[in-house]
C-alpha positions as CSV (number, residue, x, y, z in Angstrom):
1,M,-48.8,-32.3,-18.7
2,K,-45.3,-33.6,-19.7
3,I,-42.8,-33.6,-16.9
4,W,-39.2,-34.9,-16.7
5,V,-37.8,-35.8,-13.3
6,A,-34.5,-36.8,-11.9
7,S,-35.3,-40.1,-10.3
8,Q,-37.9,-42.9,-10.0
9,A,-38.5,-41.9,-6.4
10,I,-39.7,-38.5,-7.6
11,A,-41.8,-40.0,-10.4
12,D,-43.5,-42.3,-7.8
13,A,-44.2,-39.4,-5.5
14,L,-46.1,-37.7,-8.4
15,S,-48.1,-40.8,-9.3
16,D,-50.8,-40.2,-6.7
17,L,-51.5,-36.5,-6.7
18,P,-54.7,-35.3,-5.0
19,E,-58.0,-36.0,-6.7
20,G,-58.9,-33.6,-9.4
21,M,-55.4,-32.8,-10.4
22,P,-54.5,-33.2,-14.2
23,A,-52.9,-36.4,-15.2
24,L,-49.1,-36.2,-15.6
25,D,-47.0,-37.8,-18.3
26,C,-43.9,-38.3,-16.1
27,S,-40.5,-39.6,-17.4
28,V,-37.3,-40.1,-15.6
29,Y,-34.2,-38.5,-17.1
30,D,-31.0,-38.9,-15.0
31,G,-28.7,-37.3,-17.7
32,K,-26.8,-40.6,-18.3
33,G,-28.9,-42.1,-21.1
34,P,-30.8,-40.8,-24.1
35,L,-33.5,-38.2,-23.7
36,P,-36.8,-39.9,-22.7
37,G,-38.8,-38.0,-25.3
38,R,-39.1,-34.6,-27.0
39,P,-37.9,-31.7,-25.0
40,E,-40.3,-29.5,-26.9
41,E,-43.2,-31.1,-25.0
42,V,-41.8,-30.7,-21.4
43,E,-43.7,-28.2,-19.2
44,V,-41.9,-29.1,-15.9
45,W,-38.2,-30.2,-15.6
46,V,-36.6,-31.5,-12.5
47,P,-32.9,-32.1,-13.6
48,P,-30.6,-34.5,-11.7
49,L,-28.1,-33.7,-9.1
50,V,-25.2,-33.9,-11.6
51,P,-25.8,-31.4,-14.4
52,V,-26.8,-33.0,-17.7
53,P,-24.8,-32.4,-21.0
54,D,-25.5,-29.3,-23.0
55,I,-27.9,-27.5,-20.7
56,P,-28.1,-24.4,-23.0
57,G,-29.0,-26.6,-26.0
58,L,-31.6,-28.6,-24.1
59,L,-33.3,-25.6,-22.5
60,G,-33.3,-23.9,-25.9
61,R,-35.6,-26.7,-27.2
62,M,-38.0,-26.5,-24.3
63,G,-40.5,-24.1,-25.7
64,K,-43.3,-25.2,-23.4
65,L,-41.2,-25.2,-20.2
66,R,-42.9,-23.3,-17.4
67,L,-41.1,-24.6,-14.3
68,L,-37.4,-25.6,-13.9
69,Q,-37.1,-27.1,-10.4
70,T,-33.5,-28.0,-9.3
71,V,-32.7,-30.6,-6.7
72,T,-29.8,-28.5,-5.5
73,A,-29.6,-25.1,-3.7
74,G,-27.1,-24.0,-6.3
75,V,-28.5,-23.1,-9.7
76,E,-25.4,-21.7,-11.5
77,P,-25.5,-24.3,-14.4
78,Y,-29.1,-23.2,-15.3
79,L,-29.5,-19.6,-14.3
80,P,-28.0,-18.0,-17.5
81,H,-30.0,-20.2,-19.8
82,V,-33.5,-20.3,-18.4
83,P,-36.1,-19.3,-21.0
84,E,-38.1,-16.1,-20.4
85,H,-41.3,-18.2,-20.3
86,A,-40.1,-20.4,-17.4
87,V,-39.6,-19.9,-13.7
88,L,-36.5,-21.2,-12.0
89,C,-36.8,-22.6,-8.4
90,N,-34.0,-24.2,-6.3
91,A,-34.1,-26.8,-3.5
92,R,-33.2,-24.4,-0.7
93,G,-33.5,-26.3,2.6
94,V,-33.6,-29.9,1.5
95,H,-29.8,-30.4,1.9
96,D,-29.4,-28.3,5.1
97,A,-29.3,-31.3,7.5
98,G,-26.8,-33.3,5.4
99,T,-24.5,-30.5,4.6
100,A,-24.5,-29.1,8.1
101,E,-23.8,-32.6,9.5
102,W,-20.9,-33.0,7.1
103,A,-19.5,-29.6,8.0
104,V,-19.5,-30.4,11.7
105,G,-18.2,-33.9,11.1
106,A,-15.4,-32.6,8.9
107,M,-14.3,-30.1,11.6
108,I,-14.1,-32.8,14.2
109,A,-12.4,-35.2,11.8
110,V,-9.6,-32.8,10.9
111,L,-9.2,-31.2,14.4
112,R,-9.1,-34.6,16.1
113,E,-6.9,-36.1,13.3
114,F,-9.3,-39.0,12.4
115,P,-7.9,-39.5,8.9
116,G,-4.4,-39.9,10.3
117,F,-5.5,-42.3,13.0
118,A,-7.5,-44.3,10.3
119,A,-4.3,-44.6,8.2
120,A,-2.4,-45.7,11.3
121,Q,-5.1,-48.3,12.1
122,A,-4.7,-49.7,8.6
123,R,-0.9,-50.1,9.2
124,G,-1.5,-51.5,12.7
125,E,0.3,-48.7,14.4
126,W,-0.6,-47.2,17.8
127,T,0.2,-43.5,17.3
128,Y,-0.7,-41.9,20.6
129,H,-0.5,-38.1,20.7
130,H,-2.5,-35.0,21.7
131,T,-4.8,-33.6,19.0
132,G,-6.7,-30.4,18.4
133,V,-10.2,-29.9,19.7
134,L,-13.3,-28.0,18.7
135,A,-14.1,-26.8,22.2
136,D,-13.3,-23.1,22.8
137,A,-12.9,-22.5,19.0
138,T,-14.2,-19.5,17.1
139,V,-16.1,-20.8,14.1
140,L,-16.7,-18.2,11.3
141,I,-19.6,-19.1,9.0
142,V,-19.3,-17.4,5.7
143,G,-22.6,-17.5,3.9
144,Y,-25.1,-17.5,6.7
145,G,-28.2,-18.8,5.1
146,S,-30.4,-21.8,5.9
147,I,-27.4,-24.2,5.9
148,G,-25.4,-21.8,8.0
149,E,-28.2,-21.7,10.5
150,A,-28.3,-25.5,10.5
151,V,-24.5,-25.7,11.1
152,E,-24.9,-23.3,14.1
153,R,-27.7,-25.4,15.6
154,R,-25.5,-28.5,15.4
155,L,-22.6,-26.7,17.0
156,A,-24.7,-25.6,19.9
157,G,-23.4,-28.2,22.3
158,F,-19.7,-28.0,21.3
159,E,-18.8,-24.9,23.4
160,V,-17.7,-22.8,20.5
161,E,-18.2,-19.1,19.6
162,I,-20.1,-18.5,16.3
163,V,-19.4,-15.5,14.1
164,R,-21.9,-15.1,11.2
165,V,-21.2,-13.5,7.9
166,A,-23.6,-12.9,4.9
167,R,-23.4,-10.9,1.7
168,T,-24.9,-7.9,3.5
169,A,-25.0,-7.1,7.2
170,R,-28.1,-7.6,9.4
171,P,-28.7,-7.8,13.1
172,G,-26.4,-10.5,14.5
173,V,-24.7,-11.1,11.1
174,H,-21.7,-9.3,9.7
175,G,-21.4,-8.2,6.1
176,Q,-19.0,-9.8,3.7
177,D,-17.0,-6.6,3.6
178,E,-16.0,-7.2,7.2
179,L,-14.2,-10.4,6.5
180,P,-10.6,-8.9,6.6
181,A,-11.2,-8.0,10.3
182,L,-12.9,-11.2,11.2
183,L,-10.7,-13.9,9.6
184,P,-7.6,-13.4,11.9
185,C,-9.8,-14.3,14.9
186,A,-11.3,-17.6,13.5
187,D,-10.1,-21.1,14.3
188,V,-12.4,-22.6,11.8
189,V,-13.8,-20.9,8.6
190,V,-16.8,-22.5,7.0
191,L,-17.6,-21.6,3.4
192,L,-21.3,-21.9,2.5
193,V,-21.8,-19.2,-0.1
194,P,-23.4,-19.8,-3.5
195,A,-21.3,-19.9,-6.6
196,T,-21.8,-16.5,-8.2
197,A,-19.6,-14.0,-10.0
198,S,-19.1,-12.2,-6.7
199,T,-18.0,-15.3,-4.8
200,A,-15.7,-16.8,-7.4
201,G,-12.2,-16.9,-5.8
202,L,-13.5,-15.4,-2.6
203,A,-11.0,-17.4,-0.6
204,D,-8.0,-16.1,-2.5
205,A,-4.4,-15.6,-1.4
206,R,-5.3,-12.5,0.6
207,F,-8.3,-14.1,2.3
208,L,-6.2,-17.2,3.3
209,A,-3.3,-15.1,4.4
210,A,-5.6,-13.3,6.8
211,M,-6.5,-16.6,8.6
212,K,-4.7,-17.3,11.8
213,D,-1.9,-19.9,11.8
214,G,-3.2,-23.4,12.3
215,A,-6.8,-22.5,11.2
216,L,-9.0,-24.8,9.4
217,L,-10.9,-24.0,6.1
218,V,-14.0,-26.0,5.5
219,N,-15.5,-25.7,2.0
220,A,-19.0,-27.0,1.6
221,A,-19.9,-24.4,-1.0
222,R,-18.4,-24.8,-4.5
223,G,-14.8,-25.4,-5.7
224,S,-14.9,-22.1,-7.5
225,V,-15.1,-20.2,-4.2
226,V,-11.5,-21.1,-3.3
227,D,-8.3,-20.1,-5.2
228,T,-6.8,-23.6,-5.4
229,A,-3.2,-22.5,-6.1
230,A,-3.3,-20.2,-3.0
231,L,-4.8,-22.9,-0.9
232,L,-2.2,-25.4,-2.0
233,A,0.6,-22.9,-1.1
234,E,-0.9,-22.6,2.5
235,L,-1.3,-26.3,2.9
236,E,2.2,-27.1,1.6
237,S,3.6,-24.6,4.1
238,G,1.7,-26.3,6.9
239,R,0.2,-23.0,8.1
240,L,-3.5,-24.0,7.3
241,R,-5.5,-27.1,7.1
242,A,-8.6,-27.8,5.0
243,A,-11.7,-30.0,4.7
244,L,-13.1,-30.0,1.2
245,D,-16.3,-31.6,0.0
246,V,-16.0,-29.6,-3.3
247,T,-13.1,-29.2,-5.6
248,P,-12.2,-27.0,-8.6
249,V,-12.8,-30.0,-10.9
250,E,-15.2,-32.8,-10.2
251,P,-14.4,-35.6,-10.1
252,L,-10.9,-34.5,-9.0
253,P,-8.3,-36.1,-11.3
254,A,-6.1,-38.7,-9.7
255,D,-3.0,-36.7,-10.3
256,H,-4.3,-33.4,-8.8
257,P,-2.0,-32.0,-6.2
258,L,-4.8,-31.6,-3.7
259,W,-4.9,-35.3,-3.1
260,T,-1.4,-35.4,-1.7
261,A,-1.3,-32.0,-0.1
262,P,-0.6,-32.1,3.7
263,G,-3.4,-31.2,6.1
264,V,-6.3,-31.7,3.7
265,F,-9.3,-34.0,4.1
266,I,-11.3,-34.5,0.9
267,T,-14.7,-36.1,0.3
268,P,-16.3,-36.5,-3.2
269,H,-19.1,-33.9,-2.9
270,V,-21.2,-36.1,-0.6
271,A,-22.4,-33.6,2.0
272,G,-25.9,-33.5,0.7
273,S,-26.0,-37.0,-0.6
274,T,-28.1,-38.6,2.2
275,P,-31.5,-40.4,2.6
276,A,-32.8,-37.3,4.4
277,S,-32.0,-35.1,1.4
278,V,-33.7,-37.6,-1.0
279,R,-36.8,-37.6,1.2
280,R,-36.9,-33.8,1.5
281,T,-36.3,-33.3,-2.2
282,T,-39.1,-35.7,-3.2
283,K,-41.5,-33.9,-0.8
284,L,-40.5,-30.5,-2.2
285,V,-40.9,-31.5,-5.8
286,R,-44.3,-32.9,-5.2
287,E,-45.4,-29.8,-3.4
288,Q,-44.0,-27.6,-6.2
289,V,-45.8,-29.5,-8.9
290,I,-49.1,-29.2,-7.0
291,R,-48.5,-25.5,-6.6
292,H,-47.8,-25.2,-10.3
293,L,-50.9,-27.1,-11.2
294,T,-53.2,-25.1,-8.9
295,G,-51.6,-21.7,-9.6
296,E,-50.4,-21.2,-6.1
297,P,-47.1,-19.2,-5.5
298,L,-44.0,-21.4,-5.9
299,A,-41.4,-21.7,-3.2
300,N,-37.7,-20.9,-3.6
301,M,-38.2,-18.8,-6.8
302,I,-34.9,-17.4,-8.2
303,T,-35.1,-13.9,-9.5
304,G,-32.1,-12.0,-10.8
305,H,-28.9,-12.9,-9.0
306,Y,-29.2,-15.2,-6.0
């Protein structure tokens, strides 16, 4: 069976499958170099973290493809182009720890003004003053899935109130339609929704205007979820602050106004880029390939809209 994987670590994990499993013809394709062979022969494809060029064209050539296993929770680059003869699965869960850790770290960094103190340290300046604090804050988690649950677990010791929001309401979790009433009460709003047609521009001018003065927007979802022009207007006014691991264009151009906007802390989409994520991704792919070979039900199957 021909399989393309995103890294040598994944290829190594597939080199010693249980006895009796069919032999794999495994090639590494990270999207940066030439194709490692003929796409027409690939039965399982594990694409890299950064989407490869011409996904529609490549998938169109994969006539034997049966399993497309992403290494990300988001599948928006692939979902519209998956052949009818293939199953799409995402990596739900593998980035929970890293992303949740980043979200909590970003909250603390902005509220306690760590970026400003780091800049002062570089200048050799002692800039004593009071800062904000996470304690006693209301944290609104928008997109309460496995990552949202991981964020809540990590916030358990910080003496905050958690308000949960998902696409549809369920016990203990508000529906997305309740956001207008919930936003004015939140000190921190964490975006963790997937990038879909319904979430594009979710945090628009009206959404941001409903947030309380001085509130912090934390985006660990996708850049498309936030109306950048509306966010810039709120940042420039000084009314809101933001921590962004994702931006409307990636890499963010050096002349983009987000870089110099006041009150914003930006990291280059690194929330899930950790050794823990690599280990968990490798484990998931190995398990998925074994399931595929043995005919067992696959995990994290994407059906319809996700």
